[in-house]
C-alpha positions as CSV (number, residue, x, y, z in Angstrom):
1,M,0.0,0.0,0.0
2,G,1.0,3.6,-0.3
3,G,1.7,5.7,-3.2
4,S,4.6,7.2,-5.2
5,V,4.2,10.6,-3.3
6,V,4.1,9.3,0.3
7,G,5.7,6.0,0.1
8,T,4.9,2.8,2.0
9,V,2.1,3.0,4.6
10,I,2.7,1.2,7.8
11,C,0.0,0.7,10.4
12,S,0.4,0.1,14.1
13,G,-2.8,-1.9,14.6
14,P,-5.7,-3.7,12.9
15,I,-7.3,-2.0,9.9
16,V,-11.1,-1.8,9.6
17,I,-12.6,-1.1,6.2
18,M,-16.1,0.3,5.9
19,A,-18.1,0.5,2.7
20,A,-21.5,1.9,1.9
21,S,-23.7,1.5,-1.2
22,F,-26.1,4.2,-2.2
23,S,-27.9,2.3,-5.0
24,N,-31.1,1.9,-2.8
25,V,-31.3,5.1,-0.9
26,A,-33.9,5.6,1.8
27,Y,-34.1,9.2,3.1
28,E,-35.1,9.8,6.7
29,R,-36.1,13.3,7.5
30,L,-35.4,14.6,11.0
31,P,-38.0,16.8,12.6
32,L,-37.3,20.5,12.5
33,E,-36.5,22.1,15.8
34,E,-39.4,24.4,16.5
35,E,-38.7,27.7,18.3
36,E,-40.4,28.1,21.6
37,P,-42.8,31.0,21.7
38,P,-41.4,34.0,23.7
39,Q,-42.6,34.0,27.3
40,F,-43.6,37.4,28.5
41,L,-43.0,38.4,32.1
42,I,-46.2,39.4,34.0
43,P,-45.7,42.1,36.7
44,S,-46.6,40.8,40.2
45,S,-49.2,43.6,40.5
46,A,-51.1,42.1,37.5
47,I,-51.0,38.6,39.1
48,E,-52.4,40.0,42.4
49,S,-55.2,42.0,40.7
50,S,-56.2,38.9,38.6
51,S,-56.3,36.7,41.7
52,D,-58.5,39.3,43.4
53,A,-60.9,39.3,40.5
54,V,-61.1,35.5,40.6
55,G,-61.9,35.6,44.4
56,E,-64.6,38.2,43.8
57,Q,-66.1,36.0,41.0
58,Q,-66.2,33.0,43.3
59,Q,-67.9,35.0,46.1
60,R,-70.6,36.2,43.6
61,Q,-71.2,32.6,42.5
62,Q,-71.5,31.4,46.1
63,A,-73.9,34.2,46.9
64,L,-76.1,33.4,43.9
65,A,-76.1,29.7,44.8
66,E,-77.4,30.4,48.3
């Protein structure tokens, strides 16, 4: 082995030869990585006011049920 430019090739261990044939190609498409939608930060005051509104709505429903 070797060539006229490099000379003789000497290996220090076993040689493994791998070959592939592309005559019967089967393509496998990988799923595209979808970008996560941006997450918006909600101010803590907005969270408190929304929880107050939920509490008021529950109180109204309980009053109507009674």
